C-alpha positions in Angstrom: 0.0 0.1 0.0 1.1 3.5 -0.8 1.1 6.2 1.8 -0.8 9.1 0.0 -0.2 12.5 1.3 -3.1 14.9 1.1 -2.4 18.6 -0.3 -3.7 19.7 3.0 -0.7 18.1 4.8 1.6 19.6 2.4 0.1 23.0 3.2 0.6 22.4 6.8 4.1 21.5 6.5 4.8 24.6 4.3 3.2 26.9 6.9 5.1 25.1 9.6 8.3 25.7 7.9 7.3 29.5 7.3 6.6 29.9 11.1 9.9 28.1 11.9 11.9 30.5 9.6 10.0 33.5 11.0 10.8 32.6 14.7 14.4 31.7 13.8 14.9 35.2 12.0 13.0 37.0 14.9 15.6 35.6 17.3 18.6 36.7 15.0 20.4 40.0 15.5 20.7 42.4 12.4 24.3 41.5 12.0 23.8 37.7 12.1 20.8 38.0 9.8 22.5 40.2 7.1 25.6 37.7 7.4 23.3 34.8 6.9 21.7 36.4 3.9 25.0 37.5 2.4 26.1 33.9 2.5 22.9 32.5 1.0 23.0 34.9 -1.9 26.8 34.3 -2.4 26.0 30.5 -2.8 23.2 31.4 -5.2 25.5 33.5 -7.2 27.9 30.7 -7.7 25.1 28.3 -8.5 23.8 30.8 -11.0 27.2 31.2 -12.6 27.7 27.5 -12.9 24.3 27.3 -14.7 25.3 29.9 -17.1 28.7 28.2 -17.7 26.9 24.8 -18.3 24.6 26.1 -20.7 27.6 27.7 -22.5 26.3 31.2 -22.1 22.9 30.7 -23.9 20.9 31.5 -21.0 20.6 34.8 -19.2 23.5 36.1 -17.3 21.0 37.5 -14.7 20.8 34.2 -12.9 24.3 35.1 -11.5 24.1 38.8 -11.5 21.0 39.4 -9.6 22.0 37.3 -6.5 25.4 38.8 -6.5 23.8 42.3 -6.3 21.7 41.2 -3.3 24.9 39.6 -1.7 26.6 43.2 -2.1 23.6 45.0 -0.7 23.4 42.6 2.4 27.2 42.8 2.9 27.0 46.6 3.0 24.1 46.7 5.5 25.9 44.3 7.9 27.0 46.6 10.7 30.7 46.0 11.4 31.9 45.9 14.9 35.5 47.4 14.6 37.0 48.4 17.8 40.4 50.0 17.6 42.5 50.1 20.7 44.4 53.2 19.5 43.4 56.7 20.8 43.3 59.4 18.3 45.6 62.2 19.4 48.6 64.2 18.4 51.8 62.6 17.5 55.0 63.4 19.2 
């Protein structure tokens, strides 16, 4: 006998996944969220570039460029925590 999964259970699973992601993102700090999104879009950039190369350039290069732009945007939005121990003052 085959186990048949109804469309309703697929919807329930999808909505549970969305709720899980929403809770996970709400617990993240801005810095961590932007770093995570930067990593995701960097991976998508390489996948898109590979897809373009596999198809010998016959497909749109936007498959690689668009995720790259989002990667750059999120990496620029990520607040940096640079703490320098040096005090600004006059040199002797």
